[in-house]
C-alpha positions in Angstrom: 11.4 -24.5 -20.1 9.2 -25.5 -17.3 5.5 -25.8 -18.2 2.9 -24.8 -15.7 0.3 -27.5 -15.1 -1.6 -26.7 -11.9 -4.3 -29.0 -10.5 -7.7 -27.7 -11.4 -9.2 -29.5 -8.4 -7.6 -26.8 -6.2 -9.2 -24.1 -8.4 -5.8 -22.9 -9.7 -5.4 -22.0 -13.3 -4.1 -24.6 -15.7 -1.8 -23.1 -18.4 -1.1 -24.4 -21.8 2.0 -23.1 -23.5 1.4 -21.3 -26.8 5.0 -20.3 -27.7 8.5 -19.8 -26.4 10.1 -16.3 -26.7 13.7 -15.7 -27.7 14.1 -14.4 -24.1 12.2 -12.6 -21.3 13.1 -9.3 -19.8 16.8 -10.0 -20.5 18.6 -12.2 -23.0 19.7 -14.7 -20.3 16.1 -15.3 -19.1 13.9 -18.0 -20.7 10.2 -17.0 -21.2 7.0 -18.3 -22.8 3.4 -17.4 -23.5 0.6 -19.5 -22.0 -3.0 -19.6 -23.0 -5.8 -18.7 -20.6 -9.3 -20.0 -20.8 -10.5 -16.5 -21.8 -8.2 -14.0 -23.2 -8.2 -10.9 -25.5 -8.2 -11.5 -29.2 -5.7 -9.5 -31.3 -3.8 -9.7 -34.5 -0.5 -8.2 -35.5 -0.9 -6.3 -38.8 2.8 -5.4 -39.2 6.2 -5.8 -37.6 6.2 -9.5 -36.6 5.2 -11.4 -33.5 5.0 -9.7 -30.1 7.9 -10.3 -27.7 7.7 -10.9 -24.0 8.3 -7.2 -23.2 5.9 -6.1 -26.0 3.1 -8.1 -24.4 3.8 -6.6 -20.9 3.9 -3.0 -22.2 0.9 -3.5 -24.6 -1.2 -4.9 -21.7 -0.3 -2.0 -19.4 -1.3 0.5 -22.2 -4.6 -1.3 -22.9 -5.4 -1.4 -19.2 -5.3 2.4 -19.1 -7.2 3.2 -22.3 -9.9 0.6 -21.3 -10.7 3.1 -18.5 -11.7 5.5 -21.2 -13.1 3.2 -23.9 -16.0 5.5 -24.9 -13.9 8.6 -25.6 -10.7 9.4 -27.5 -7.8 8.3 -25.3 -4.1 7.7 -25.7 -1.6 6.1 -23.3 2.2 5.8 -23.8 4.0 3.1 -21.8 7.7 2.7 -21.2 9.2 -0.2 -19.3 5.8 -1.3 -18.0 4.9 2.2 -16.6 2.9 5.1 -18.0 4.8 8.1 -19.2 1.9 10.0 -20.8 -1.9 9.7 -20.9 -4.5 12.0 -22.3 -8.0 12.4 -23.6 -8.8 14.6 -26.6 -11.3 15.7 -29.1 -9.8 13.3 -31.6 -7.2 10.5 -31.4 -4.6 12.9 -32.9 -5.4 15.4 -30.1 -5.2 12.8 -27.4 -1.9 11.5 -28.8 -0.1 14.8 -29.0 -1.2 15.7 -25.4 0.0 12.4 -24.1 3.3 12.7 -25.9 3.8 16.2 -24.5 3.9 14.8 -21.0 7.3 13.1 -21.5 8.6 13.2 -25.1 11.9 11.6 -24.3 10.4 8.5 -22.6 7.9 8.2 -25.4 10.6 7.2 -27.9 10.8 3.4 -28.1 7.6 3.3 -26.0 4.4 1.4 -26.6 1.2 3.3 -27.5 -2.4 2.3 -27.1 -5.5 4.1 -28.4 -9.2 3.7 -27.5 -10.4 4.5 -31.0 -9.3 3.9 -34.7 -5.9 5.3 -35.6 -6.2 7.6 -38.6 -3.6 8.6 -41.1 -2.8 11.9 -39.6 -2.0 10.3 -36.2 0.0 7.5 -37.8 2.0 10.0 -39.9 3.0 11.9 -36.8 4.0 8.7 -34.9 6.0 7.4 -37.9 8.5 10.2 -37.4 9.8 8.5 -34.2 10.8 5.0 -33.1 8.0 3.1 -31.4 8.0 -0.4 -30.1 4.3 -1.2 -30.6 1.0 0.5 -31.4 -2.3 -1.1 -30.4 -5.8 0.1 -31.2 -9.3 -1.3 -31.9 -8.7 -0.4 -35.6 -6.5 1.4 -38.1 -7.1 3.2 -41.4 -5.5 1.3 -44.3 -3.2 4.3 -44.9 -2.2 4.4 -41.3 -1.1 0.7 -41.4 0.9 1.4 -44.6 2.9 4.3 -43.2 3.5 2.6 -39.8 4.7 -0.5 -41.7 7.5 1.4 -43.2 9.3 1.1 -39.9 10.0 -2.7 -39.6 10.7 -2.4 -35.9 7.3 -1.0 -35.1 4.6 -3.6 -34.4 1.1 -2.7 -35.3 -1.5 -4.5 -33.3 -5.3 -4.6 -33.8 -7.3 -5.5 -30.7 -10.3 -7.4 -31.9 -11.9 -7.7 -28.4 -14.0 -4.5 -27.7 -12.3 -2.4 -25.1 -15.4 -2.4 -23.0 -15.3 -6.2 -22.9 -11.5 -6.1 -22.4 -12.0 -4.9 -18.8 -13.9 -8.0 -18.0 -10.9 -10.1 -18.9 -8.8 -8.5 -16.1 -8.6 -11.2 -13.4 -6.1 -12.5 -10.8 -2.4 -11.6 -10.6 -0.1 -14.5 -10.0 3.4 -14.2 -8.6 5.4 -17.4 -8.0 8.0 -16.8 -5.2 10.3 -19.1 -3.2 8.0 -18.6 -0.3 4.9 -19.7 -2.1 2.6 -18.6 -4.9 0.8 -15.4 -4.4 -2.6 -14.8 -6.1 -4.7 -11.6 -5.8 -7.6 -10.0 -7.5 -6.8 -7.4 -10.1 -7.3 -3.8 -8.9 -10.7 -2.9 -10.3 -11.2 0.0 -7.8 -13.8 2.6 -8.8 -14.6 5.9 -7.1 -17.5 5.5 -4.7 -19.8 8.5 -4.1 -20.2 7.8 -0.4 -16.4 7.9 0.1 -15.6 10.6 -2.4 -15.5 13.7 -0.1 -14.3 17.3 -0.4 -12.7 17.8 3.1 -11.6 21.4 2.8 -13.6 24.6 3.0 -12.4 25.4 -0.5 -14.7 23.7 -3.0 -13.7 22.4 -6.4 -15.1 23.5 -9.8 -16.9 21.0 -12.0 -13.8 21.0 -14.3 -11.5 20.3 -11.4 -13.6 17.3 -10.3 -13.4 15.9 -13.9 -9.7 16.3 -14.0 -9.4 14.8 -10.5 -11.2 11.6 -11.6 -9.0 11.4 -14.6 -5.6 11.6 -12.8 -7.0 9.3 -10.0 -7.6 6.6 -12.7 -4.0 6.9 -14.0 -2.7 6.5 -10.4 -4.1 3.0 -10.4 -1.5 2.0 -13.0 1.6 3.6 -11.6 4.2 2.1 -9.3 4.0 3.3 -5.7 4.7 5.7 -4.2 3.4 7.8 -7.1 2.2 11.4 -7.8 0.4 12.3 -11.0 0.0 15.9 -12.0 -2.7 16.7 -14.6 -5.0 19.3 -16.1 -7.4 19.4 -19.0 -7.5 15.6 -19.3 -3.8 15.2 -19.8 -0.9 14.2 -17.6 1.6 16.9 -17.1 4.1 14.9 -14.9 4.3 11.4 -13.5 6.5 10.4 -10.6 6.4 6.8 -9.5 8.4 4.0 -7.9 9.5 6.4 -5.1 9.9 5.3 -1.5 8.0 8.2 0.0 5.4 10.8 -1.1 7.6 13.8 -0.4 10.2 12.6 -2.9 7.5 11.7 -5.4 5.8 15.1 -5.3 9.1 17.0 -5.5 10.1 15.0 -8.5 6.8 15.5 -10.2 6.6 19.3 -9.5 10.2 19.7 -10.9 9.1 18.0 -14.1 5.9 19.9 -14.4 7.6 23.3 -13.7 5.2 26.3 -14.5 2.6 23.9 -16.0 1.7 22.9 -12.4 -0.2 26.1 -11.7 -3.9 25.4 -11.0 -3.3 21.7 -11.9 -4.5 18.6 -10.1 -2.4 16.1 -8.1 -3.3 12.5 -7.4 -1.6 10.4 -4.8 -2.0 6.6 -4.9 -1.5 6.4 -1.1 -2.6 8.7 1.8 -0.6 11.8 2.3 1.5 11.3 5.5 3.0 14.7 6.0 2.1 18.4 5.4 5.4 18.8 3.6 3.6 17.6 0.5 1.1 20.4 0.9 3.8 23.0 1.2 5.5 21.7 -1.9 2.2 21.8 -3.8 1.5 25.4 -2.6 4.9 26.6 -3.9 3.8 25.4 -7.4 0.3 26.8 -7.0 -1.5 23.5 -7.3 -5.3 23.8 -7.3 -6.5 20.5 -6.0 -5.2 17.3 -4.5 -7.0 13.9 -4.5 -5.8 11.1 -2.3 -7.2 8.2 -0.2 -7.1 10.1 3.1 -7.1 8.3 6.5 -3.6 9.2 7.6 -2.7 10.0 11.2 -2.0 13.7 10.3 -5.1 14.3 8.2 -6.2 17.3 10.3 -2.8 19.0 9.9 -2.8 18.2 6.1 -6.3 19.7 5.7 -5.4 22.8 7.7 -2.2 23.4 5.6 -4.2 23.0 2.4 -6.9 25.5 3.6 -4.1 28.0 4.4 -3.0 28.0 0.8 -6.5 27.6 -0.7 -5.8 24.1 -2.0 -8.9 21.9 -2.4 -8.5 18.3 -1.0 -10.7 15.4 -2.1 -10.4 12.1 -0.3 -11.5 8.8 -1.9 -11.1 6.2 0.9 -9.4 4.0 -1.7 -5.7 3.2 -1.7 -4.1 2.1 -5.0 -0.8 0.7 -3.8 1.1 -1.1 -6.6 4.5 -2.7 -6.0 
């Protein structure tokens, strides 16, 4: 396998190979793990070494829960994308709410938690097949019951989640046309850009839920729509080619649970068709970047159906 050895004089990372994987995304693809100058410290408590895909999914899950490091949060990842995220009064509460978003996709998924995993939560998880579970700590009994499934990898993150966010850096993509390097998306809501643009005003609870689903949208594939309420995702639609398809897919999955819920778009809403679809499902609030050519038509349509719109001025495109 080729080893990366970039010239430091050009301020490009120099990588040292730590290990070779059996394969990458598919059995016919070679892959390896390379050390960074600064990286998160972790240890595998059960289940054997992490694979290429384990590291991708574990990273995505940790990226999300690090947004909520100071509360009880759970994120479930499948194939590099979130399929359920929630906050709760306890880790068990957060996990069950996240699992409820998409139970089918949660099987053979990767789970991350912002706080110690207790026995009650581990016992519930142990009834299903899970690829990997990562958390800042685990009860001894939790590790024991999770270890009963030799296919589940139990990972303890030794780096504090609050410090983990500081380790997020550039993304590197090597293409035949050249090597692309960009800063990681560390966007945060800015008060000066965060605006309620409709006559209908949100409640304090709606604003909190809007911030929650907006943060999840940062980690979904574009075009995406996240429906949530009470600090839990109800439906996630991502990787679509347009916002209309994305919202229809999400609303179909949410069904009756969409009533009075919040919708987050990662890109500006381009057509009022999205508002009409939201109105049919009785959505309460929409948060999106704003700044589209038809913003006035979109706001007018939302006011007709008493839907609150918040614009952030921040696009979170992710290909």
